[in-house]
Phi, psi and omega in degrees: 000304183303314178307311181298316179297319171297322174303310183293324178298311183305313183299312182299306188298324178298324173302315178302317183286330174289330179283326181291335185282356176296341180296325174298316176298320175303314180302317187293320181287319184287315179289326173299332176292341175250008183071027192247001185291117195308326183276342179219078184271142180242098178302316183294328175295316181293312176301315182289326168293328179287312181303314181294316179305315177299317179301318178294317186305317179290319179293330183284323171290334177290320174308317178298319182298315180286326178302313174314307185296323177291338183057030177270112185293319175298312177299320181298319178295318182292319178294311181306319177302314186289328180291328180288318183297316188291323175294325172294318175300321178299312179296321181291310178301320178297315179297319182289327179279318183297315187255033185290320176298316179289326167306317178298319182297317185290318177299325179285326177298312183288340176297328185299330185283354178273043177230131184302330185292346184272000183234135194263354183206159173299332184288320182289323177293322177295322182292319171300314179292329183290328179286327181293310183298322178288325174302315182295321180300309178300325181285328174290320176302311180299311183299309183296316174300316181303319182290319181294314182299315187295320178285320176301316186287320180297324185261005184302319178299317184290320179290324177291325177292323180289320179298325177291321182293332178276327185279338193240132179279334180288156174291133182243136182286125178301124175265133181266068178271137182258164180293330179245142177280097178231159179269109180281150180269006175210170184256146184257121185233002178214164186286331178297315178298320178308300182305320182294318178295303181309310180295329184292344171282358185292318179310318184292329168302313171304305188305304176306316188288318181275336179287315180296308183296319184297315182295316178293322178291324183287313174305306181299324181296304187287317172302310179299323181293315176296322174298319174301316175300320179287331172293321184293319177308313177297324173301310182295317177295322181295321189268004189278134172271091192303322189293313191253011181218065184290330177300309178299322176307307184298317178306311179298318187290317178294322176293328180294315181297325173298311184295325173306309187295323180295313183300319175288334178286320179296320176297319179288330180281324183269353185313298184296317183299314188286338174287321168300325171291320182299306187285323182295314183298322178297310190287317191292320179294318180299317182289324180288321170305319172305314188277342168296317178304308182298320174298323180294320184282329181263004172072018184272099186288322177298310173302321179299319182287320181297308180300317186294316178301314185290326177294311169314308191297313182297321179288321180296320182291321180296317185298310185300320184283328173288330179289320181288324177293326174299318181294315181304309187302312184265358174047047183293142172209008169128183190252122177226163179276116172289129187295322181283307178274346179069023187243149174260126179205182181271115192270136167243184185299317178305312175301311181310304180301321179298321184276004169284160172275059184288343176296343184268356178289165163298156191302319178302318179289326174301316170311307182303317177301316182290331174287333173288322180298320186288316178300316183288351177276001172250100194289147173286154184194159170269142186238143167265094189079225173241014189242340182221135172278138175281118184199171174301328174299313179294323175309313181293325182290322171304312180291327171293324179291320178298321178289321176300315181289333177286330173301315183295312183298326177291324184282331189277320187266000000 
């Protein structure tokens, strides 16, 4: 009878893990759209999209060059924002392609964790699933706002033209504005050429949308999953009877070593991409807030909505990366009563190691335990290059820097 009850409980718990595993499926759909899903990579799709993107990338930076020559500051600011976005897209595509095999290995390793048999208590299961549910929530918001922003930005010239034709009684000359500021190799002189050129920009909308969502979804999935496993590890260390369970102690140490290797591997893989995100977010937030202020002053409601949504998206995406980076640094997993200190605090792996009765172990095992404590005091983290850790402190610093640049921009122009 008891065995049947336990089997039913395991089935119910496994359903929760199967639902959590849908996060891996989301990554599969998004990366497959770019031909970059590690287990089924389609080089033809990726190469075709990347060649088109490089062509657009060159036209975009050619527009920046001619904007500099014209010394039109408003035009330079607008083109700069798009250049920043294009550079970020390039770094994301490069990272996903360059480390595609490594992503596949990590995803395959993490897929094994979606089994109820890997968890020894309800506390461990809830810890892991809580990270999964939070990452799902953030990903849903990012995907929705990325889709809305991409469509608004792409249709902005058409919406502006329609609003002008409705609000003004006099005849207005049709302007051949394109969704992206690029330097065309030909002049648009008629509506047929304009429509054909406008439609030809649709692939870049596809590339931007799927590259941004795929990379953000992948990053949040992997880092939140790693945080969840570190949380589970902290619980096992905290509940460990070090004197009577030496085999379990060895398993915990091996698991900790594996998670450290994965964390360091992810840091190396994301270093360049997150550096671009860090620099690009600072510039983009500054410029977008400036354009919102200009749109308010000029009464351009269509531009105002687009820039406001775009600005919110940039801030929110930066926050999600800093949020998950903060959790990774502190390896947070909840409030517990420390066995040694008899105090309630937010336990991470380092605290959990320290609060075990490691001093009762044989001298040889004590040395191993002290090494684990020392290593766990060096937190895993996401880094922008080699000089800044992704954390909530970094988020506030980026926002302060962006507002400082905005103040300079308003006084300069």
